[in-house]
C-alpha positions as CSV (number, residue, x, y, z in Angstrom):
1,M,0.2,-0.1,0.4
2,T,1.4,3.6,-0.8
3,A,1.4,6.6,1.1
4,R,-1.6,8.0,-0.5
5,Q,-3.7,5.1,0.1
6,D,-2.6,4.9,3.2
7,L,-3.9,9.0,3.5
8,T,-6.9,8.2,1.5
9,R,-8.1,5.3,4.2
10,E,-7.6,8.3,7.1
11,I,-9.6,10.4,5.9
12,L,-12.2,8.3,4.7
13,A,-12.0,6.9,8.6
14,A,-12.4,10.4,9.4
15,L,-15.1,11.8,7.4
16,S,-17.3,8.1,8.6
17,K,-17.0,10.4,12.1
18,V,-19.5,12.8,10.3
19,D,-23.5,11.6,10.5
20,G,-24.9,12.6,7.7
21,L,-22.1,12.6,5.2
22,R,-21.0,10.0,3.0
23,P,-18.2,9.4,0.3
24,S,-19.7,10.2,-3.1
25,T,-18.9,7.4,-5.4
26,P,-19.6,6.1,-8.6
27,S,-22.1,3.2,-7.7
28,T,-24.9,2.9,-5.6
29,V,-24.5,-0.3,-4.9
30,S,-22.4,0.0,-1.6
31,A,-19.1,-1.5,-1.7
32,A,-19.9,-3.2,-4.4
33,S,-18.8,-6.7,-3.7
34,W,-18.7,-8.3,-7.0
35,V,-15.5,-5.9,-7.6
36,P,-12.9,-6.2,-5.2
37,W,-12.3,-2.0,-5.2
38,D,-12.7,-0.1,-2.9
39,W,-14.9,2.4,-4.0
40,D,-14.9,5.0,-1.7
41,S,-11.5,5.7,-2.2
42,L,-12.3,7.5,-5.4
43,A,-14.4,10.2,-3.2
44,V,-10.9,11.3,-2.2
45,E,-8.2,13.5,-4.9
46,I,-4.9,13.7,-3.8
47,G,-2.4,16.6,-5.4
48,E,0.2,18.4,-4.6
49,D,-1.1,21.3,-2.7
50,L,-4.8,20.2,-2.7
51,V,-7.1,16.9,-1.6
52,R,-10.6,16.9,-2.4
53,V,-13.4,14.8,-0.9
54,Q,-16.5,14.4,-3.0
55,V,-19.4,13.5,-0.8
56,V,-22.7,13.2,-0.4
57,A,-25.3,14.6,1.8
58,T,-27.7,12.7,3.7
59,K,-28.8,15.5,6.3
60,L,-28.8,19.1,6.4
61,P,-27.9,22.0,7.3
62,L,-24.5,21.9,4.7
63,P,-22.5,24.8,6.4
64,A,-22.8,22.5,10.0
65,L,-22.1,18.9,8.0
66,L,-18.8,20.4,5.8
67,G,-17.4,22.2,9.3
68,K,-17.6,18.9,10.9
69,A,-16.1,17.4,8.3
70,N,-13.0,20.3,7.8
71,A,-12.7,19.9,11.9
72,V,-11.8,15.8,11.6
73,I,-10.0,15.9,8.0
74,R,-7.7,18.7,9.1
75,P,-6.1,17.1,11.4
76,V,-5.8,14.1,9.2
77,L,-3.6,15.8,6.8
78,A,-1.9,17.8,9.6
79,R,0.4,14.9,10.3
80,T,1.0,15.1,6.7
81,E,3.7,17.0,4.0
82,L,0.0,18.3,2.9
83,A,-0.7,20.3,6.4
84,T,-0.6,23.6,4.2
85,A,-2.6,21.7,1.0
86,R,-5.9,23.7,0.4
87,L,-8.7,21.1,1.8
88,E,-12.3,21.2,-0.8
89,I,-15.4,19.6,0.4
90,V,-17.3,19.1,-2.2
91,V,-21.1,18.5,-2.1
92,T,-21.8,16.4,-5.4
93,D,-25.6,15.1,-4.1
94,V,-28.0,15.2,-1.8
95,D,-29.6,12.1,-0.7
96,R,-33.5,12.2,-0.6
97,T,-33.3,11.5,2.6
98,A,-32.1,14.6,3.8
99,F,-35.5,16.3,3.1
100,K,-37.2,13.9,5.3
101,R,-39.1,15.7,7.6
102,D,-39.6,14.2,11.2
103,S,-43.2,13.4,12.0
104,R,-43.4,16.4,14.4
105,H,-43.0,19.1,12.0
106,R,-45.6,17.5,9.5
107,S,-47.1,20.2,7.3
108,D,-50.8,18.3,7.3
109,A,-50.4,18.7,11.5
């Protein structure tokens, strides 16, 4: 395993701590079991001075979720040569579950 692969896994592990965000992957089948590939790793791009993490929001509000993601990913980068790299967290989609309202807030009540 390479240093970039290790860093990608650490970033994904940090992201998993944020309830309401998940890696944006090209497959709708979680970890597509029929192909031995870590699909989630496709959501992380690591460059010389930029780290981009593509996510899908499953909850709202977005600013709070993105702040939490930054707070858990930035310390991972701080331990590497990418400590000063720009971190971009890109929301590629908002899952429809993010728009489901709590039953206490029904409009027909």
